[in-house]
C-alpha positions in Angstrom: -17.4 -7.6 -7.0 -19.1 -9.3 -4.0 -19.7 -7.6 -0.7 -20.6 -9.1 2.7 -20.3 -7.6 6.2 -17.9 -4.9 5.0 -15.6 -7.4 3.1 -15.2 -7.5 -0.7 -14.3 -10.3 -2.9 -13.5 -10.9 -6.6 -14.5 -13.9 -8.6 -12.7 -15.6 -11.5 -13.5 -18.6 -13.6 -11.0 -21.4 -13.2 -11.0 -22.8 -16.8 -9.5 -26.1 -15.7 -12.1 -27.0 -13.1 -14.9 -24.9 -14.4 -15.5 -23.5 -10.9 -15.9 -19.9 -9.9 -13.0 -19.1 -7.6 -13.0 -16.1 -5.3 -10.6 -14.3 -3.0 -11.4 -11.7 -0.3 -9.8 -8.4 -1.1 -8.3 -5.6 0.9 -7.0 -7.6 3.9 -3.6 -9.2 4.3 -5.1 -12.6 5.3 -5.7 -14.9 2.4 -9.3 -16.0 2.3 -10.4 -18.0 -0.8 -13.6 -19.8 -1.7 -15.2 -21.5 -4.8 -18.5 -22.6 -6.1 -20.0 -24.5 -9.1 -22.5 -21.7 -9.8 -22.6 -18.0 -9.0 -25.1 -18.6 -6.3 -23.0 -21.3 -4.7 -19.9 -19.1 -4.9 -21.7 -16.2 -3.1 -22.9 -18.6 -0.4 -19.3 -19.9 0.0 -18.1 -16.3 0.2 -20.5 -15.6 3.1 -19.6 -18.8 4.8 -15.9 -18.0 4.5 -16.4 -14.6 6.1 -18.6 -16.1 8.9 -16.0 -18.8 9.6 -13.2 -16.2 9.6 -15.0 -14.0 12.1 -16.0 -16.9 14.3 -12.4 -18.3 14.3 -11.0 -14.9 15.2 -13.5 -14.6 18.1 -12.7 -18.1 19.4 -9.0 -17.4 19.3 -9.4 -14.0 20.9 -8.0 -12.3 17.8 -9.3 -9.1 16.2 -10.4 -9.8 12.7 -8.7 -7.6 10.0 -10.9 -4.9 8.7 -10.7 -4.2 5.0 -8.3 -1.5 4.1 -10.4 1.7 3.6 -7.9 3.6 1.5 -7.9 6.4 4.1 -4.7 7.0 5.9 -4.7 9.9 8.4 -1.5 11.8 8.1 -0.4 14.8 10.3 2.8 16.7 9.7 4.5 20.0 10.5 3.3 23.0 8.4 6.7 23.4 6.6 6.6 19.7 5.5 3.0 20.3 4.3 4.1 23.3 2.3 7.0 21.2 0.8 4.5 18.5 -0.2 2.2 21.0 -1.7 5.0 22.6 -3.8 6.3 19.2 -4.9 2.9 18.0 -5.9 1.7 21.3 -7.4 3.6 20.8 -10.7 1.9 17.6 -11.7 -0.9 16.3 -9.5 -2.8 16.6 -6.2 -1.0 16.1 -2.9 -3.0 12.8 -2.4 -2.0 11.5 -5.8 1.6 12.6 -5.3 1.8 11.0 -1.8 0.2 7.8 -3.1 3.0 7.5 -5.8 5.8 8.3 -3.3 4.4 6.0 -0.6 3.9 3.1 -3.1 7.5 3.5 -4.2 8.8 3.6 -0.7 6.7 0.6 0.3 7.9 -1.3 -2.7 11.5 -0.4 -1.9 11.1 -1.4 1.8 9.7 -4.8 0.7 12.3 -5.3 -2.1 15.5 -3.6 -0.8 17.7 -5.4 -3.3 16.0 -4.0 -6.3 18.4 -2.6 -8.9 16.9 0.9 -9.2 14.5 3.4 -7.8 12.2 5.3 -10.2 13.0 8.9 -10.2 10.0 11.1 -10.9 10.8 14.4 -12.5 9.9 16.4 -9.4 12.7 14.8 -7.4 15.5 17.2 -8.0 18.5 15.9 -6.3 20.3 12.5 -6.0 23.0 12.0 -3.4 26.2 9.9 -3.6 27.0 6.9 -1.4 28.8 8.9 1.3 26.6 12.0 1.4 24.9 12.9 4.6 21.7 15.0 4.2 20.5 17.2 7.0 16.7 17.3 7.3 15.9 19.5 10.3 17.6 17.9 13.3 17.8 14.5 11.7 20.6 13.1 9.5 19.9 10.6 6.8 22.9 8.5 5.7 22.3 6.3 2.6 23.5 2.8 2.1 26.1 2.2 -0.6 23.8 -0.1 -2.6 21.0 2.5 -3.3 20.5 6.1 -4.2 18.4 8.2 -1.9 16.3 10.7 -3.8 15.2 13.6 -1.8 13.2 16.8 -2.5 15.6 19.7 -2.4 12.8 21.8 -0.9 12.6 19.4 2.1 16.3 19.2 2.5 16.9 22.9 2.8 17.8 23.6 6.4 
């Protein structure tokens, strides 16, 4: 792994060309580079980051910062308790939330997928025309998917 000015990159060998090909990680912009040797690839990585930062500055844009993996999250105590109880059976709250958020993001990006993974700690599936009360809010599911909710969080 290469690092420069807070950005990280991975290198691979392109067997066809014999070049070292790299890509900057942990940002949504796609930044790639290559070099004939490791030293040249590292220099190209630095050059790529420098050009990226300079171009952003010239265009008045804020350059993306690498994703840190830290996501501050605040919630009501009763939701926190529900998360703790749901996660307690199998893993830490952070690991549990990571699994759930990954699934939700995947579903959001791929809404036509044919199924949703149902972890064992999700205890209730709702039919197409069910309305579930969660506090003051109502969730109505679409007919093409099944919403899986924690029974602990759906109790009113």
